[in-house]
TINUDREN-214006 format. One line per field, with one value per residue (C-alpha): z, x, y negated; residue number from 1; residue in one letter. Coordinates in Angstrom, 3 decimals, decimal comma, padded with zeros to 6 digits, m for minus. Last residue first. Example, Ala and Ser with C-alpha at 12.3 -4.5 7.8 and 13.67 -1.06 7.14 Angstrom:
// TINUDREN-214006
z: (007,140_007,800)
x: (013,670_012,300)
y: (001,060_004,500)
resi: (2_1)
resn: (S_A)
This chain:
// TINUDREN-214006
z: (100,993_104,169_103,609_103,232_099,830_098,237_098,768_097,879_094,549_093,800_094,330_092,340_089,494_089,239_089,496_086,851_084,452_085,030_084,676_081,497_079,994_080,984_079,467_076,142_076,056_076,662_073,769_071,476_072,653_071,976_068,529_067,558_069,204_066,993_067,415_070,706_068,928_070,257_072,357_075,785_074,740_073,771_077,168_078,753_076,545_077,638_081,289_080,814_079,271_082,234_084,557_082,585_082,682_086,417_086,981_084,920_086,744_090,206_089,073_087,849_091,225_092,987_090,599_091,246_094,869_094,412_092,611_095,389_097,942_099,994_103,718_106,642_105,975_108,145_105,650_106,034_105,351_102,920_099,908_101,054_101,205_097,754_096,420_097,834_096,203_092,955_093,110_093,669_090,689_088,537_089,431_088,425_085,052_084,465_085,202_082,828_080,145_080,573_080,255_077,106_075,680_076,281_074,477_071,575_071,235_071,069_073,598_075,707_077,446_078,562_080,006_079,401_081,822_080,508_081,306_078,967_078,842_076,071_075,766_074,411_073,007_072,040_069,690_066,861_063,131_062,884_066,159_065,511_062,078_063,486_066,451_064,368_066,951_065,446_065,925_064,497_065,101_062,714_062,817_059,979_057,847_056,569_056,215_058,484_057,427_053,887_054,887_056,852_053,800_051,684_053,969_054,212_050,417_050,305_053,072_051,357_052,725_053,897_057,554_058,130_058,348_061,552_062,016_060,629_061,571_059,470_060,152_057,524_054,617_050,906_049,553_047,251_050,486_051,023_047,383_047,523_050,708_049,115_046,052_048,265_050,208_046,950_045,883_049,123_048,614_045,156_042,194_039,665_041,421_040,802_037,121_035,084_033,062_034,875_034,672_031,334_032,796_035,591_039,158_041,285_043,403_041,235_038,171_039,806_040,583_037,009_035,725_038,384_036,957_038,921_039,233_040,464_043,736_044,856_047,640_044,993_043,596_042,553_039,233_037,829_041,189_044,171_042,046_039,427_041,708_041,291_037,508_037,032_038,942_037,052_038,887_038,840_042,148_043,924_046,817_050,159_052,697_054,569_057,586_059,346_058,455_056,946_058,202_056,461_058,589_057,686_060,629_060,128_062,632_065,399_066,781_070,388_071,879_075,154_078,199_078,781_076,589_073,809_070,276_067,750_064,190_065,511_063,931_067,392_068,499_065,629_066,670_070,273_068,765_066,861_070,159_072,291_074,689_072,688_071,767_074,271_073,668_070,968_069,991_068,493_068,507_066,335_066,936_064,213_065,276_068,796_070,313_073,858_075,710_078,884_079,949_082,616_081,718_078,351_076,782_079,241_077,894_078,879_075,180_074,254_076,795_076,492_078,953_078,062_080,621_077,914_074,605_072,410_068,737_066,402_067,715_066,326_062,857_059,935_056,349_053,615_052,169_049,010_047,586_046,910_047,829_045,388_045,691_044,965_041,870_042,054_039,751_036,433_034,736_031,062_028,854_025,895_025,495_021,842_020,993_022,730_021,087_017,676_018,357_019,440_016,186_014,242_016,144_015,484_011,840_011,766_013,337_010,864_008,025_005,392_007,435_006,458_008,441_006,654_008,653_010,456_012,180_013,625_015,036_016,423_018,149_019,938_020,886_022,326_024,248_025,838_026,619_028,207_030,322_031,557_032,306_034,249_036,336_036,830_037,847_040,373_041,877_042,095_043,986_046,319_047,228_047,633_050,053_052,261_052,623_052,911_055,879_057,716_057,013_058,309_057,013_053,611_050,491_047,764_044,690_043,116_039,573_038,302_038,408_042,023_044,640_047,336_049,511_052,810_054,881_058,670_059,582_063,094_064,973_062,047_060,333_063,421_063,577_059,923_060,450_056,851_056,982_054,739_056,491_055,554_058,542_058,692_061,551_065,060_066,373_068,941_067,246_066,312_069,921_070,936_068,036_068,806_072,540_071,371_069,013_071,799_074,022_071,324_070,486_067,689_065,027_062,159_063,378_061,336_057,953_055,792_057,743_056,259_058,602_057,001_058,836_060,699_064,366_064,344_067,408_065,526_062,528_064,648_067,012_064,043_062,648_066,080_066,143_062,685_063,795_066,778_064,445_062,019_065,014_066,479_066,677_063,603_065,086_067,806_071,423_073,602_073,701_075,832_076,261_073,169_074,150_071,768_074,719_076,499_073,421_072,701_076,386_076,555_073,503_074,907_078,317_076,488_074,370_077,582_079,096_076,008_077,018_074,902_077,677_080,396_078,305_077,650_081,381_081,960_079,336_080,869_084,358_082,976_081,210_084,380_086,481_083,725_083,964_087,709_087,754_091,149_089,784_087,520_086,128_086,927_085,167_081,954_081,799_082,656_079,940_077,297_078,190_078,046_074,623_073,197_074,555_073,081_069,692_070,045_070,324_067,115_064,999_064,072_061,208_063,335_066,772_066,739_064,916_067,421_070,341_068,837_068,369_064,842_063,006_061,202_059,658_059,305_056,237_057,608_056,149_055,600_055,312_057,923_056,136_057,562_055,530_056,326_054,679_055,071_051,364_051,303_049,283_045,723_044,638_040,836_038,098_035,981_036,357_040,075_042,530_044,481_048,061_047,531_050,376_047,971_045,383_047,861_049,240_045,780_045,114_048,425_047,317_043,704_042,931_043,507_046,528_046,577_047,572_050,537_051,727_055,073_055,464_058,710_057,732_060,568_058,092_054,574_051,950_048,501_045,540_041,827_040,294_036,562_036,168_038,596_038,513_034,756_033,905_031,097_033,322_036,318_035,346_037,754_037,095_039,437_037,773_040,644_044,393_046,776_050,236_052,809_055,935_057,278)
x: (m034,615_m032,784_m029,882_m029,668_m031,409_m028,425_m026,162_m028,921_m029,455_m025,782_m025,673_m028,861_m027,204_m024,362_m026,694_m029,125_m026,276_m024,910_m028,452_m028,880_m025,783_m026,777_m030,241_m028,826_m026,489_m029,428_m031,269_m028,230_m027,741_m031,443_m031,240_m028,220_m029,722_m032,747_m033,611_m035,556_m038,108_m038,171_m041,344_m039,842_m036,703_m039,106_m040,752_m037,335_m036,499_m039,732_m038,970_m035,516_m037,085_m039,352_m036,404_m034,438_m037,361_m037,830_m034,048_m034,114_m037,042_m035,637_m032,107_m033,548_m035,190_m031,930_m029,961_m032,397_m031,980_m028,161_m028,195_m030,196_m027,701_m028,616_m028,873_m027,413_m023,612_m021,433_m021,641_m023,785_m021,947_m023,742_m022,507_m018,937_m019,234_m020,791_m018,083_m015,252_m016,638_m017,071_m013,446_m012,107_m013,944_m012,810_m009,191_m009,405_m011,030_m008,270_m005,448_m007,132_m007,465_m003,799_m002,599_m004,680_m003,494_000,136_m000,255_m002,005_001,057_003,826_006,567_008,998_007,009_008,111_005,570_005,786_004,243_005,292_001,875_000,116_m000,062_002,536_003,163_006,748_006,842_009,526_008,906_007,576_006,750_004,074_002,262_002,322_000,706_m002,076_m002,720_m002,933_m002,667_000,646_003,953_006,825_010,588_012,530_016,251_018,253_018,685_015,086_013,950_011,023_010,395_009,914_007,293_005,352_005,571_004,258_001,287_000,667_000,564_m002,060_m004,070_m004,463_m002,559_m004,563_m003,416_m001,290_001,937_000,841_004,180_007,122_010,735_012,918_016,665_018,982_017,822_018,356_016,977_014,665_012,792_011,605_010,420_008,503_006,785_005,563_004,246_002,255_000,824_m000,112_m001,881_m003,781_m005,066_m006,182_m004,043_m005,205_m003,357_m000,175_m000,231_000,032_003,309_004,072_000,400_000,662_003,554_001,613_001,909_001,719_004,900_006,983_005,869_006,955_010,341_010,830_010,262_012,514_015,307_016,817_020,570_021,534_023,561_021,431_019,796_018,646_020,606_018,759_017,927_016,827_017,532_015,870_014,270_013,678_010,810_008,651_009,438_008,182_004,922_004,189_004,119_001,043_m000,180_003,041_003,531_003,435_005,216_003,231_001,084_001,467_005,080_007,348_010,739_013,795_016,865_020,529_022,535_026,319_027,551_025,207_022,763_022,912_019,919_020,709_018,963_016,723_014,109_014,832_014,931_012,287_013,507_016,270_014,464_014,268_012,606_010,059_009,329_008,552_006,347_004,374_003,885_002,984_000,386_m002,521_m004,183_m003,449_m000,800_001,388_005,119_006,445_010,239_011,948_015,742_018,043_020,884_020,390_018,132_019,029_016,327_016,402_013,716_014,090_010,642_008,939_005,796_004,828_001,897_002,391_002,207_004,819_007,115_010,265_012,716_015,642_017,855_019,939_018,248_020,330_020,090_021,932_025,374_026,079_026,819_024,302_025,392_023,362_020,326_019,322_015,873_013,698_010,209_007,801_004,128_002,137_000,035_m003,818_m005,003_m006,803_m007,654_m006,989_m010,019_m011,110_m014,770_m014,621_m012,364_m014,652_m017,806_m015,956_m014,915_m018,446_m019,759_m017,282_m018,223_m021,905_m021,156_m019,286_m022,251_m024,686_m022,580_m020,463_m019,516_m015,811_m012,638_m009,537_m006,934_m006,456_m009,889_m008,672_m005,541_m007,596_m009,887_m006,964_m005,425_m008,713_m009,289_m005,763_m006,535_m009,903_m008,342_m005,635_m008,270_m010,371_m007,271_m006,546_m010,151_m010,114_m006,822_m008,121_m011,183_m009,310_m006,885_m009,911_m011,643_m008,538_m007,909_m011,593_m012,010_m009,279_m010,912_m014,338_m017,037_m018,859_m017,014_m018,338_m016,580_m017,159_m015,902_m014,219_m010,632_m011,077_m013,632_m013,710_m016,808_m016,202_m019,208_m019,537_m017,339_m016,707_m014,024_m011,989_m012,341_m011,024_m008,097_m007,445_m007,305_m006,991_m010,625_m013,634_m016,905_m020,528_m022,861_m026,462_m028,744_m029,143_m025,693_m024,633_m021,434_m020,848_m020,604_m018,190_m015,808_m016,107_m015,134_m012,064_m011,047_m011,554_m009,181_m006,621_m006,339_m008,484_m006,882_m007,854_m010,184_m013,169_m011,398_m014,472_m017,651_m021,031_m023,882_m027,127_m030,551_m029,366_m028,493_m027,910_m025,653_m023,124_m022,899_m021,994_m019,692_m017,637_m017,396_m016,371_m013,570_m012,406_m012,256_m010,224_m007,718_m007,490_m006,786_m009,528_m009,711_m011,822_m014,414_m015,162_m014,816_m018,013_m018,223_m015,141_m014,978_m014,569_m012,431_m014,255_m015,483_m016,775_m018,629_m020,236_m021,247_m022,700_m024,794_m026,105_m027,015_m028,874_m030,691_m031,745_m032,985_m034,903_m038,268_m039,926_m042,117_m039,485_m036,799_m039,435_m039,979_m036,281_m036,030_m038,984_m037,328_m034,003_m035,664_m037,552_m034,312_m032,563_m035,384_m035,224_m031,453_m029,981_m028,536_m025,982_m023,347_m025,339_m028,392_m026,495_m024,926_m028,167_m030,110_m027,406_m027,609_m031,366_m031,573_m029,013_m031,066_m034,248_m032,367_m031,246_m034,800_m035,694_m033,402_m029,798_m028,657_m026,369_m026,146_m022,382_m021,627_m023,568_m022,010_m018,571_m019,127_m019,941_m017,827_m015,629_m018,654_m017,674_m016,783_m015,313_m011,947_m012,256_m016,012_m018,337_m021,674_m025,126_m027,972_m031,624_m034,392_m037,650_m038,716_m037,998_m035,000_m033,682_m030,425_m030,206_m027,615_m025,788_m023,022_m022,926_m023,967_m021,425_m022,642_m025,564_m024,367_m024,091_m022,270_m019,837_m019,167_m018,464_m016,058_m014,320_m013,697_m012,727_m009,789_m007,310_m005,685_m006,264_m009,552_m011,602_m015,134_m016,011_m019,814_m021,614_m025,261_m027,780_m030,534_m029,700_m027,476_m027,994_m025,644_m025,382_m022,430_m022,858_m019,383_m016,734_m013,867_m013,965_m010,789_m010,652_m011,679_m013,390_m016,107_m018,902_m021,408_m024,131_m026,254_m028,618_m028,010_m030,763_m030,926_m032,852_m035,024_m036,685)
y: (m002,043_m001,267_001,117_004,903_004,788_003,133_006,295_008,712_006,816_006,908_010,691_011,024_009,214_011,795_014,704_013,372_012,842_016,375_017,853_015,983_017,357_020,886_020,320_019,119_022,104_024,460_022,860_023,345_026,955_027,730_026,125_028,345_031,465_031,367_035,104_034,539_032,331_028,846_027,950_028,464_026,383_023,588_023,644_023,377_020,404_018,712_019,369_017,930_014,837_014,296_014,630_012,050_009,617_010,040_009,637_006,381_004,934_005,610_004,386_001,087_000,388_001,137_m001,016_m003,930_m003,512_m003,327_m006,699_m008,263_m007,009_m004,004_m004,061_m002,140_m002,129_000,145_003,044_006,177_009,483_011,820_010,074_010,565_014,348_014,469_012,155_014,174_017,359_015,501_014,365_017,820_019,192_016,335_017,010_020,641_019,707_017,148_019,786_022,305_019,628_018,483_022,091_022,644_019,391_020,192_023,547_021,836_019,461_022,017_022,388_020,252_017,486_014,022_011,689_008,014_005,406_001,967_000,394_002,894_006,677_007,259_011,043_011,640_015,115_017,653_020,565_018,423_019,150_021,869_021,338_017,585_017,947_020,275_017,945_014,710_011,876_010,772_008,964_010,969_011,082_013,338_014,022_015,476_018,683_018,624_022,273_022,079_018,509_019,700_022,282_019,675_017,375_020,172_020,743_016,987_016,709_019,466_017,962_014,529_011,522_008,566_008,727_011,742_009,679_007,983_006,194_008,304_007,537_009,758_010,080_011,375_009,220_009,938_006,693_008,619_009,722_006,186_005,827_009,191_008,103_004,950_006,805_009,171_006,244_004,594_007,861_007,938_004,372_005,208_003,942_001,370_m001,418_000,407_m000,336_002,916_003,501_006,730_007,903_009,923_011,752_013,382_011,903_015,024_014,311_016,685_014,702_011,389_012,986_014,185_010,625_009,207_011,264_014,282_014,842_018,171_018,706_021,597_019,470_016,965_013,987_010,901_009,108_005,726_004,118_002,475_m000,291_002,463_003,705_000,628_000,454_003,971_003,346_000,051_m003,311_m005,598_m004,391_m005,351_m002,904_m004,675_m002,477_000,182_m000,587_002,800_002,631_005,258_004,154_005,804_005,558_006,131_007,077_007,814_005,251_006,251_003,736_002,425_000,585_m001,188_m002,519_m005,401_m007,351_m004,815_m006,281_m005,301_m004,286_m001,991_001,025_002,382_m000,821_m000,660_002,900_001,745_m001,005_001,699_003,648_000,598_001,786_000,276_003,554_006,361_009,016_010,363_010,516_013,756_014,347_016,948_016,680_017,878_015,478_014,032_011,399_010,372_008,537_006,295_003,815_001,165_m000,019_000,871_m000,729_m003,339_m005,353_m009,023_m010,107_m007,533_m005,872_m003,895_m002,342_m000,043_001,428_003,091_003,997_006,341_007,136_009,483_010,791_014,225_013,038_012,975_013,647_011,791_013,419_015,454_015,621_018,674_017,663_019,555_018,568_021,596_021,836_021,869_024,658_024,222_027,530_027,184_027,042_029,189_028,387_027,347_030,328_032,786_031,407_031,630_035,133_036,246_034,784_036,803_039,923_039,296_038,874_042,180_043,983_042,318_043,558_042,099_039,126_039,061_039,810_038,789_040,634_037,284_037,767_041,031_039,489_036,667_039,198_040,885_037,666_036,339_039,529_039,228_035,486_036,368_039,101_036,638_033,907_036,465_037,344_033,657_033,031_035,877_034,636_031,086_032,279_034,466_031,615_029,337_031,937_032,201_028,426_027,751_030,196_028,426_025,126_026,159_028,453_028,955_027,639_025,388_024,247_020,888_020,073_016,937_018,342_019,547_018,307_020,963_021,459_023,196_024,584_025,244_022,316_020,983_022,854_023,992_020,655_018,878_021,296_020,402_016,666_015,309_014,146_013,627_014,236_015,014_015,534_016,421_015,393_016,773_016,065_018,573_019,708_015,979_014,945_017,798_016,967_013,275_013,906_015,835_013,056_010,445_012,593_012,765_009,113_007,684_005,525_007,728_010,427_009,305_009,854_008,999_009,806_010,313_010,916_012,129_011,924_008,860_008,574_004,690_004,851_006,991_004,607_001,548_003,475_004,628_001,013_m000,249_002,489_001,559_m002,163_m001,246_000,568_m002,442_m004,711_m006,879_m010,746_m011,133_m008,810_m011,099_m009,925_m010,011_m006,191_m005,939_m002,140_m000,090_002,939_005,324_007,448_004,278_002,961_006,395_006,884_003,337_004,171_007,472_005,821_003,140_005,745_007,463_004,248_003,180_004,590_001,880_000,548_000,931_m000,947_m003,672_m004,027_m004,446_m007,157_m009,083_m008,687_m010,091_m012,923_m013,915_m013,771_m015,908_m018,539_m018,425_m019,291_m018,190_m015,014_m016,933_m014,601_m011,479_m013,020_m013,701_m010,194_m008,460_m010,430_m009,682_m005,943_m005,945_m007,832_m005,278_m002,313_m003,718_m004,221_m000,654_000,587_m001,235_000,959_000,183_m002,056_m004,164_m002,632_m002,055_m005,386_m007,505_m005,828_m006,164_m009,875_m011,205_m013,795_m011,146_m009,506_m005,784_m003,725_m000,534_000,700_004,415_003,850_005,115_005,650_005,847_007,606_007,445_009,490_007,481_007,882_011,668_012,801_013,092_011,582_011,545_011,642_009,052_006,423_007,030_004,399_002,224_001,651_003,884_006,213_009,255_007,290_005,731_009,245_010,512_007,646_008,359_011,992_011,012_013,321_010,347_011,937_015,663_017,165_018,250_017,462_018,995_019,722_020,346_020,928_020,175_019,194_020,411_018,854_020,336_020,555_019,637_017,769_016,945_015,482_014,219_011,802_011,357_009,344_006,770_003,809_005,360_007,830_009,075_011,874_013,348_015,974_016,504_015,808_017,007_015,433_017,376_016,783_019,853)
resi: (628_627_626_625_624_623_622_621_620_619_618_617_616_615_614_613_612_611_610_609_608_607_606_605_604_603_602_601_600_599_598_597_596_595_594_593_592_591_590_589_588_587_586_585_584_583_582_581_580_579_578_577_576_575_574_573_572_571_570_569_568_567_566_565_564_563_562_561_560_559_558_557_556_555_554_553_552_551_550_549_548_547_546_545_544_543_542_541_540_539_538_537_536_535_534_533_532_531_530_529_528_527_526_525_524_523_522_521_520_519_518_517_516_515_514_513_512_511_510_509_508_507_506_505_504_503_502_501_500_499_498_497_496_495_494_493_492_491_490_489_488_487_486_485_484_483_482_481_480_479_478_477_476_475_474_473_472_471_470_469_468_467_466_465_464_463_462_461_460_459_458_457_456_455_454_453_452_451_450_449_448_447_446_445_444_443_442_441_440_439_438_437_436_435_434_433_432_431_430_429_428_427_426_425_424_423_422_421_420_419_418_417_416_415_414_413_412_411_410_409_408_407_406_405_404_403_402_401_400_399_398_397_396_395_394_393_392_391_390_389_388_387_386_385_384_383_382_381_380_379_378_377_376_375_374_373_372_371_370_369_368_367_366_365_364_363_362_361_360_359_358_357_356_355_354_353_352_351_350_349_348_347_346_345_344_343_342_341_340_339_338_337_336_335_334_333_332_331_330_329_328_327_326_325_324_323_322_321_320_319_318_317_316_315_314_313_312_311_310_309_308_307_306_305_304_303_302_301_300_299_298_297_296_295_294_293_292_291_290_289_288_287_286_285_284_283_282_281_280_279_278_277_276_275_274_273_272_271_270_269_268_267_266_265_264_263_262_261_260_259_258_257_256_255_254_253_252_251_250_249_248_247_246_245_244_243_242_241_240_239_238_237_236_235_234_233_232_231_230_229_228_227_226_225_224_223_222_221_220_219_218_217_216_215_214_213_212_211_210_209_208_207_206_205_204_203_202_201_200_199_198_197_196_195_194_193_192_191_190_189_188_187_186_185_184_183_182_181_180_179_178_177_176_175_174_173_172_171_170_169_168_167_166_165_164_163_162_161_160_159_158_157_156_155_154_153_152_151_150_149_148_147_146_145_144_143_142_141_140_139_138_137_136_135_134_133_132_131_130_129_128_127_126_125_124_123_122_121_120_119_118_117_116_115_114_113_112_111_110_109_108_107_106_105_104_103_102_101_100_99_98_97_96_95_94_93_92_91_90_89_88_87_86_85_84_83_82_81_80_79_78_77_76_75_74_73_72_71_70_69_68_67_66_65_64_63_62_61_60_59_58_57_56_55_54_53_52_51_50_49_48_47_46_45_44_43_42_41_40_39_38_37_36_35_34_33_32_31_30_29_28_27_26_25_24_23_22_21_20_19_18_17_16_15_14_13_12_11_10_9_8_7_6_5_4_3_2_1)
resn: (Q_E_Y_Q_S_L_E_M_W_R_L_M_N_E_E_I_V_E_N_L_D_D_I_E_Q_Q_L_S_A_L_Q_L_Y_D_E_G_A_V_Q_N_M_Q_A_Q_L_D_D_K_K_T_E_W_K_E_I_K_A_E_L_D_A_F_E_M_K_E_A_Y_T_L_K_T_K_A_K_P_E_A_A_T_Q_K_E_V_A_K_V_K_T_K_Q_S_H_Q_K_N_Q_A_K_Q_L_Y_E_T_F_V_G_H_Y_N_E_I_K_A_D_G_Q_F_I_L_L_K_D_A_V_K_D_L_F_Y_R_D_H_S_V_T_I_V_T_G_N_F_T_E_L_Y_D_E_L_V_T_L_T_S_I_D_L_D_N_T_P_E_D_L_L_L_V_N_P_R_E_M_L_L_K_L_L_Y_L_R_R_K_E_G_G_S_L_K_R_I_L_T_G_H_M_F_R_P_F_L_F_Q_E_L_L_Q_T_T_S_I_R_E_G_D_R_N_V_V_N_E_G_V_E_N_L_Y_N_I_L_R_K_D_D_P_I_E_E_M_Q_Q_R_Y_Y_A_I_K_V_T_E_G_T_I_L_E_G_Q_D_L_P_L_E_D_A_L_M_N_L_F_S_S_K_G_A_G_N_V_G_T_I_G_I_R_D_H_A_Q_V_L_L_N_F_D_R_I_I_Q_H_Q_E_L_A_L_S_G_D_R_V_E_L_V_K_K_G_L_R_Q_Q_G_L_N_I_D_V_D_E_D_V_Q_V_K_N_L_N_S_E_L_D_N_F_K_N_I_R_A_Q_Q_K_T_T_R_A_K_A_G_T_R_M_W_A_L_E_K_K_Y_L_Q_Q_Q_K_H_E_A_V_L_E_R_E_V_R_E_A_K_Q_Q_V_F_D_Q_Y_N_G_Q_Y_T_Y_L_D_G_F_S_L_E_M_I_R_T_A_I_Q_D_L_F_Y_R_D_H_T_V_V_L_L_A_G_R_Y_Q_K_L_Y_D_E_L_W_A_I_S_D_Y_D_L_H_N_T_P_E_D_L_I_L_L_D_P_E_Q_V_L_V_Q_A_L_G_V_R_K_K_Q_G_G_S_L_N_K_I_K_Q_S_L_D_Q_I_K_L_Q_T_L_I_T_K_V_D_S_D_A_T_W_A_D_E_Q_N_M_Q_N_E_A_A_I_Y_R_K_E_L_K_P_D_A_P_N_A_S_Y_A_A_V_A_E_E_Y_N_R_I_T_Q_F_V_P_G_A_G_E_F_V_A_E_M_I_T_K_E_D_D_L_Q_P_H_Q_Q_L_Y_S_I_R_Y_D_N_S_S_I_L_E_G_S_D_A_P_D_L_G_S_L_A_N_L_L_T_T_K_G_S_G_N_T_G_I_L_G_I_R_D_R_E_N_I_L_F_N_L_N_K_F_L_T_K_E_G_Y_T_K_T_L_N_E_I_R_L_T_E_M)
């Protein structure tokens, strides 16, 4: 069994010790979710484990061939490489073979009359057969397809931040390391890609360590939660829901123990003040015990809640209205003859496929992007705060307190009381000693929290939120959700976070691309379940039609040259898959009956192979009807 042992890991950043003497073990097939507030050192710990930025002290112990792949929150990719080159960079030899084969196929398909290209194609195909690379090729194409990565010839420099994140994710998944480290893997993924990633990681044979704000994702994936808090690491068995319960129990136990310790200390302190002297061995032992108690008297450190208690301006009935609106950007139609009436207290969630124009739609509602046709009407009392996915530039050389004082040195809360910026910073988990800190010293999540605070200080009555869950820790998200429930205004949120949308939205706009927008009244997970049931029903009907069609011979009598090559490839592939299925069946027969987890995993692989074989057999039967 491949394991990674971490011993006495310590890391200090400036004057702050992020973690000290951490000890834990990562076993094969572990599914670990790492949780902690922004600035607690989660990313620093991932950097240390991956070797990107080693710890100050401590040791990582593993076998010499132990491999770790790390998806950073913002992947570092070579701008001059194509997507294909980036995806296969650092992968094993079999992926170089696949890459050569894909390039040979593309070149030969573009110019089939060139004998050199034909020779190159045949050589690449033979290499695929020799290395049994067909299954790996199928796996890679599945990963790229499910992550919506299509044009592999694009250069990295031409991609958006979200597209780069998906390329980075594909890059680490195809490497199949012993330990897969993922920092916010669901950022920039639409809901069907997230669902696929959950299923993929459940079947992954190596170990997984993931940092994510997506609580549903943690519930589906994690079997162990590690919490980094005040430099210590706490371990909880189970998923996120189990963690919430177990942490509450741990904190309660520690507070009870702390209270008992304080009571004992007071009692012993009173005894010492009576002038206790070490006249006997028993008295000396009691004095020693008091000294130990005094030196070990520590207050239990508990993560504080973010307190959002800010006032807002009055909002009239008329908020936003779009009449017969049409908007296109770079030939991508976002809305067409679209009508929307937004009223006071509405809770609207916007989600859907990437690239459909959700952020552009928010820009239009904020009156920052004019409609091509139609009209946007904004109510007179509307005061919008726009929390952007790409937040405004915050000057790194500015201090926290000065940044907020640009809005005002104090604000009014819901109770009509004036609150200073110093108090606000403390409520938002920025302790007083940090108020004079330069913004460049903050973590990414801390900057996002500061940016949110500045927006709310402006006392808006309409909130436009673009992917607010990205880079915010779970505790901040929980309080933001609670705040939005009591917010006496209108909230419009773009997000793929199922948990967050379930909490803050009861009306949905589902962007499907090409100006197709579905309206849904209800919560997001309910919509997803209905969509999944509908898709399953449609797949069943399509398969039935395909089987019937495959049995009917077509008018053509001969295969094209490309189809002959495809037919030959299919025979080789199907044979390989059948052999692999037999091997998996043999493994199942050897597994002890008590190991239900391994049996289930093997059975799932067999089921997946059967589906692949069935689909390719249909194509083989179709091609076999014609003259070869």
